[in-house]
C-alpha positions as CSV (number, residue, x, y, z in Angstrom):
1,M,123.6,2.8,80.8
2,T,122.3,1.8,77.4
3,T,120.0,-0.8,79.1
4,L,118.6,2.0,81.4
5,I,117.9,4.3,78.5
6,T,116.3,1.5,76.5
7,Q,114.1,0.6,79.5
8,E,113.2,4.3,80.3
9,S,112.3,5.0,76.7
10,K,108.8,3.7,77.4
11,H,108.2,6.9,79.4
12,W,109.8,9.4,77.1
13,W,106.9,11.7,77.5
14,L,107.9,12.4,81.1
15,Q,111.2,13.8,79.9
16,I,109.3,16.0,77.5
17,L,107.0,17.2,80.3
18,V,109.9,17.9,82.7
19,G,111.7,19.8,79.9
20,A,108.6,21.9,79.1
21,L,108.2,22.8,82.8
22,W,111.9,23.8,83.0
23,L,111.6,25.9,79.8
24,L,108.4,27.6,81.2
25,T,110.1,28.2,84.5
26,G,113.2,29.7,82.8
27,T,111.0,31.9,80.6
28,V,108.8,33.1,83.5
29,T,112.0,33.8,85.5
30,I,113.3,36.1,82.8
31,L,110.0,37.7,81.9
32,F,108.9,38.5,85.4
33,P,112.1,39.5,87.2
34,G,110.4,41.2,90.2
35,Q,108.4,38.1,91.3
36,S,111.2,35.8,90.3
37,F,113.6,37.7,92.5
38,L,111.4,37.3,95.6
39,V,111.1,33.5,94.9
40,L,114.9,33.3,94.3
41,A,115.5,35.2,97.5
42,L,113.5,32.7,99.6
43,A,115.1,29.8,97.7
44,F,118.6,31.3,98.4
45,S,117.9,31.5,102.1
46,I,116.9,27.8,102.2
47,I,119.8,26.7,100.1
48,L,122.2,28.8,102.3
49,A,120.9,27.2,105.5
50,A,121.1,23.7,104.0
51,T,124.7,24.4,102.8
52,G,125.5,25.4,106.4
53,V,124.2,22.2,107.8
54,S,126.4,20.2,105.3
55,H,129.5,22.2,106.3
56,I,128.8,21.6,109.9
57,L,128.4,17.8,109.3
58,F,131.6,17.8,107.2
59,S,133.5,19.6,109.9
60,L,132.3,17.1,112.5
61,Y,133.3,14.1,110.4
62,N,136.8,15.7,110.0
63,R,137.2,17.0,113.5
64,K,140.6,15.4,113.9
65,Y,141.9,17.7,111.2
66,T,141.9,21.0,113.1
67,E,142.1,23.4,110.2
68,I,139.4,21.7,108.2
69,F,137.2,21.3,111.3
70,I,137.4,24.9,112.4
71,W,137.0,26.5,109.0
72,N,134.1,24.4,107.9
73,L,132.4,24.7,111.3
74,V,132.6,28.5,111.1
75,V,131.4,28.6,107.5
76,G,128.5,26.2,108.4
77,I,127.4,28.2,111.4
78,L,127.5,31.5,109.5
79,D,125.5,29.9,106.6
80,V,122.8,28.5,108.9
81,L,122.5,31.8,110.8
82,I,122.4,34.0,107.7
83,G,120.1,31.6,105.8
84,S,117.7,31.3,108.7
85,L,117.6,35.1,109.3
86,L,117.0,35.7,105.6
87,F,114.2,33.1,105.5
88,I,112.4,34.6,108.6
89,H,112.7,38.1,107.1
90,P,112.1,37.9,103.4
91,E,111.9,41.7,103.0
92,I,115.5,41.9,104.2
93,T,116.4,39.2,101.8
94,A,114.9,41.1,98.8
95,V,116.7,44.3,99.6
96,T,120.0,42.8,100.7
97,L,120.4,39.8,98.5
98,P,122.9,41.3,96.2
99,F,125.0,42.4,99.2
100,V,124.7,39.1,101.0
101,F,125.5,37.4,97.7
102,G,128.5,39.6,97.2
103,F,129.9,39.2,100.7
104,L,129.2,35.5,100.6
105,L,131.2,35.3,97.4
106,I,134.0,37.2,99.0
107,F,134.1,34.8,101.9
108,R,133.9,31.8,99.4
109,S,136.7,33.3,97.3
110,I,139.0,33.7,100.3
111,S,138.2,30.1,101.2
112,L,139.1,29.0,97.6
113,I,142.3,31.0,97.7
114,S,143.3,29.6,101.1
115,F,142.5,26.0,99.8
116,S,144.7,26.6,96.8
117,I,147.6,27.5,99.1
118,E,147.0,24.4,101.1
119,I,146.9,22.3,97.9
120,R,150.2,23.9,96.8
121,R,151.8,22.9,100.1
122,L,150.8,19.4,99.3
123,R,152.7,19.7,96.0
124,N,149.6,19.2,93.9
125,S,150.1,20.6,90.4
126,H,146.5,21.8,90.1
127,W,146.5,24.4,92.8
128,G,146.7,27.2,90.2
129,Y,143.2,26.4,88.9
130,V,141.7,26.7,92.4
131,L,143.6,30.0,92.8
132,I,142.3,31.4,89.5
133,L,138.7,30.3,90.5
134,G,139.1,32.0,93.8
135,I,140.4,35.3,92.3
136,S,137.7,35.2,89.6
137,T,135.0,34.7,92.3
138,L,136.5,37.6,94.3
139,L,136.4,39.9,91.3
140,F,132.8,39.0,90.5
141,A,131.8,39.6,94.2
142,I,133.4,43.0,94.1
143,F,131.4,43.8,90.9
144,V,128.2,42.7,92.5
145,L,128.8,44.8,95.6
146,F,129.6,48.0,93.7
147,F,126.7,47.5,91.2
148,P,123.9,45.8,93.2
149,L,121.2,46.4,90.6
150,I,123.3,44.7,88.0
151,G,123.9,41.9,90.6
152,I,120.1,41.4,90.9
153,F,119.5,41.2,87.2
154,T,122.6,38.9,86.8
155,I,121.2,36.5,89.4
156,I,117.8,36.5,87.8
157,F,119.1,36.3,84.2
158,W,121.5,33.4,84.8
159,T,119.0,31.5,86.9
160,G,116.5,31.8,84.1
161,I,119.0,30.7,81.5
162,G,120.0,27.8,83.7
163,F,116.4,26.6,83.9
164,F,116.0,27.1,80.2
165,I,119.1,25.1,79.3
166,S,118.1,22.3,81.7
167,G,114.7,22.2,80.0
168,M,116.4,21.9,76.6
169,G,118.4,19.0,78.0
170,N,115.3,17.2,79.1
171,L,113.5,17.8,75.8
172,Y,116.5,16.4,73.9
173,L,116.6,13.4,76.2
174,G,112.9,12.8,75.7
175,W,113.2,13.1,72.0
176,K,116.0,10.5,72.0
177,E,114.0,8.2,74.1
178,F,111.0,8.6,71.8
179,K,113.2,7.6,68.8
180,I,114.5,4.5,70.7
181,E,110.9,3.5,71.5
182,R,109.8,4.1,67.9
183,S,112.7,2.0,66.6
184,R,111.6,-1.0,68.7
185,K,108.2,-1.2,67.1
């Protein structure tokens, strides 16, 4: 790892550039929520469809385990269908994203809760963590469904914050690489 960082420190400015782009993206996302929401809605539909494909592939690789196969196949097909529909009709996505997001979170939370029960049956001591995550996801989903406007701003705000934090990470890494490069001279 140290060798890789030492070798990459010659190009520290790329980390700074990437960090600045992420910071800018995060700032624009927060400052222009309307436009950001439309872009996020399209990105969400693409990510949802891609997630569905991964679930379908996972289910096919695990087809000899009936419960895993059926559950992942159903989740995958639903994700591909919903993601494709939302991509084809972005106006639906913009209006319904908080509701789609809320119901998707409910579906995921039920999945987490059922997985925690399965983990418990296998006598794994960490099943409670998965259960708590499932219940937390369910509560957040219900909140988004009952307060969709808050759900929209929550999605935008946290996405913008995520971009901003990622940019800070790249800036820090670029600064460290710059210091390594300077110390070699």
